C-alpha positions in Angstrom: 23.4 7.9 11.3 21.6 10.7 12.5 20.2 11.3 16.0 16.8 10.2 15.0 17.5 7.4 12.6 18.7 3.9 13.7 21.2 1.9 11.6 18.5 -0.4 10.4 16.8 2.9 8.8 19.9 3.4 7.6 20.5 0.2 5.8 16.9 0.1 4.3 17.5 3.7 2.8 20.8 2.2 1.3 18.8 -0.5 0.0 16.0 1.3 -1.7 18.5 3.8 -3.5 20.5 0.8 -5.0 17.5 -1.3 -6.2 14.7 0.3 -8.2 12.6 -2.8 -8.0 12.7 -3.0 -4.2 9.5 -1.6 -2.4 9.2 0.1 0.7 7.5 -2.7 2.3 10.1 -5.4 1.4 13.0 -3.1 2.3 11.5 -2.5 5.8 10.7 -6.1 6.3 14.1 -7.2 5.6 15.8 -4.8 8.0 13.1 -5.3 10.8 11.6 -1.8 10.9 8.3 -0.5 10.4 7.1 1.0 6.9 6.0 4.2 8.7 9.5 4.6 10.1 11.1 4.1 6.6 8.4 6.6 4.8 9.3 9.2 7.3 13.0 8.8 6.8 12.4 9.3 3.1 10.2 12.2 3.4 12.7 13.7 6.0 15.3 13.6 3.1 12.8 15.2 0.4 12.8 11.9 -1.8 9.8 12.1 -4.3 7.2 9.1 -4.4 8.6 6.7 -7.1 6.0 5.5 -9.9 4.3 2.1 -8.9 5.9 -1.0 -9.9 3.8 -2.3 -12.9 2.1 -5.5 -12.0 -1.3 -7.3 -11.8 -2.0 -5.3 -8.5 -4.6 -6.6 -5.9 -7.2 -8.9 -6.8 -10.6 -7.1 -6.8 -13.8 -9.0 -5.5 -16.7 -9.1 -7.6 -19.7 -7.8 -6.5 -22.3 -10.1 -5.0 -25.5 -11.0 -7.2 -28.5 -9.4 -5.5 -31.1 -11.4 -4.0 -34.5 -12.1 -5.4 -37.9 -13.3 -5.0 -38.8 -16.7 -7.0 -41.0 -14.5 -9.5 -37.5 -11.9 -10.2 -38.4 -8.9 -8.1 -35.5 -7.7 -5.9 -35.8 -8.6 -2.1 -35.1 -4.8 -1.2 -35.4 -1.8 -3.6 -31.9 -0.2 -4.5 -30.9 2.6 -2.1 -30.0 5.4 -4.0 -26.8 7.5 -3.0 -27.1 10.7 -1.3 -24.1 12.9 -0.9 
């Protein structure tokens, strides 16, 4: 344990090193520390980010249907994107 890191941080780092499928969020919640604390400790050690764990990802919400008048014309004209 260094002067800047607690034993909980050290335990989380050890768990991450031992298990390739354990995520940073899971290791942080198991040891009771914040994700940012664990990420800072990994960066101080020069650990490169891992490839993402394959999975379904987060669900995407579909875009809402635009509102139309009874004759089919849009309620408001579409706004153009201006950078």
